[in-house]
C-alpha positions, 0 to 999 in steps of 0.5 A: 774404548769408546762408545761408537766403537763398542757399538761396531764391535756388537754389530759385528758380533750379531752379524757374524753369529747370525748371518751367513751360516743358514740360508733359511736364517738368513731369509728370516732376518731379511723378510723379518728386517726389511718386509715385516714393516710392510705389515704395520698399515695392515696391523694398524687398520684392522686395530682401528676397525676392530676396536669401537670404543672412541677411548681406543680410537683415541689411543691409535690417533696419538699413537699416530701423532707420536709417530709423526712427532717422532719421525720429525725430531729423527729428521732435526737430529739427522740433520745436525748430526749425520752416522752413515750406515755400516760399511759392510766391506770396510768392517767385513760384515755379511751382506744379506740386504743391501740398502742405500747409503744414507743416514743411519742414526737414529733408526726411523724404524725403531722411532715409528715402531717404538713411538707407538708402542709406548704410546699404546703403553702410556694410554693404557693398552698394555696387551696392545703395547706388549704385542707392539713390543715384540713386533718392533724387537723382532724388526729391530733385532733383525735389522741390527743382525743384517747390518742395515743399523748398529745398535745404538741406532735403535737406542736412539730411535727407541729415546726419540719414540719415547720423548715423542710418545711422552709429549703427545700424552702431555698434550692428550687433551689438547690434542683430543679437543682440537685434532682427534675429535675432528678427525673422528667426526669427519670419519663418523661422516663418511663411516670410517669411525 
């Protein structure tokens, strides 16, 4: 059996097991898979203003840089290999949320959320990384259950996030000297750091 067929079978199993049996569960999956991501900017702003140490703020800036790099890598991959979102009607899935038919692999949600998570781990913030991992997995699991993504889309997004976080971590000295420190200097002048 081909890997894409296995991927589709796993998606069908998740969708048929979790969706359409309980209105409450459908709403919960829709909320976590579609809307919970919108809490991310608030979480990041709270983290920025609650942490005062320069080391912590540098880790947050590194996380954001990893996010930017992961999204760029995703766009590059999608340019060369287009995989559409699951076709709900063709494979008999239950629809909870309509998503426009665009590129599915790799998942931008997985890349963004896990880039932050991996960067936090790499920069030594295990507790924050654990919370972000939980937040990420809840969203990503729901997106598969409601058939917005295939499971391999999430794995691809996770791989991209890991690579982006590693690259940012390996370049941390140069990024700190030439990008993060100047940004923090400007933000201090306007009382945002």
